[in-house]
C-alpha positions, 0 to 999 in steps of 0.5 A: 779225928776218929771218923766224922760221925756227928762232926759238922762239915760246912762245904761251899759250892756243894750242889754238884761236882767235887763239893757234892761228892765230899758231902756224900762221902762225909755223910756215909760216916754220919756227919752233919753237912751244911750244904751251900750254893746259889742253886736253889731251883733246878737249873736248865742244864746243871744238875743239883740244888742245895735241897736235892744234895741235902736229901742225898746226904740224909739218904747216905746216913748223914744230917743236912742243913741246906743254905742258899749262899753267894760266897761273894756276899760277906753278910751272907757268909756270916749269916750262913755260918751263924745259921749253921752254928745255931742249927748244929751247935758248932763247926768242925770242918770248913771245906772251901770248895766253891770256885770260878774258872776262866782261862783267859789271857790278860787282854781278854779278861775284863774287870768284871771277870777278874772280880768274879775270879778273885771274889769267888776264889781267893776272897771267899776263902779268906772270908769263909775261913775268917767267919768260921775260925772262932767256931773251929777254935772251939772244936776238937781237931778242927780242919780247914780244907781248901781246893787249891793247888800247891804254890808252883811259881813257874811262870808258865802257870801264870802267863796263859791265864794270869787272872785265874792263877792269881785267884787260885794261888790266893786260896793257897796263900790263905792256907799257908798263912792260916796254918801258921797263924792258927796252930790249933786248926789243921789247915791244908790244901787238896788238888787233883793230879788229873782233871776232874769230870765236873760241870765246869769241864763238861760245859766249858771244854771239849768232850775229849777232856771229860773222857780224859778226866777222873770222877769227883769221887777220887777227890772226895776219898782223898779229902776224907783221908785228910779229915780223918787221918794224921794230916798235919797242917800247912800241907798241899796234898795231891789226891792220888798221892794221898790215896797211895799213902792210904794204901789205894793202888786201883785208880781205874775205879775213878776213870771216866773212860777206861783206857783213855790217857788221863789229862794232868791238871793245871799247876802240876809239873 
């Protein structure tokens, strides 16, 4: 894919954090962004709505279509994809970014929480991909990029938070299967080397973790390389490794707090 100008990029969970940052990175090349999420009206604590991000995309040089979307709703998924295709004429890239997190042990994970994790993470990745594939197959050099980890089967990544791990690995298994099933689509995963300063980190974990994180821009820059370079298919990329391959060696630009020791993300040895 030679650049992203006029490419239609559909991003789930793009009202803030990594999804928003990927949207703005694509917009700077003149891409057409489908901005989706549940936040339509301003949240009391969390910044960003589908409309404010759409405005930012336009200001950055792209085009934008804002669609309210709950990825747990199959009908809403198909309606959103149909709306995007009707508006922009097709879909070139799907970024499965929407996610839910709950690092609870088994006995402290009620069925309601299990359902949330499974439906927002693994199920939504499967259903979003399923809905977009017929359109992606018509595109030139189409991509599905999913924000999920490499398949590390070490039991230590399951035992502390089994439900969350099952849901995230379900996303990664979708990549493994779809890459083999659809040779005409580049299907890959991307995962950060360190924790990323998102709202999930800011509001659910100690402040020390936020300071030990990197900015979402590092994931967006890595995503850009995957979507525009010779990324292949069926790969599990780590953001830092991708950028080193792209010739970037200055990672201090991504630090939330310069000089603070970074905290490694889950699922990585």
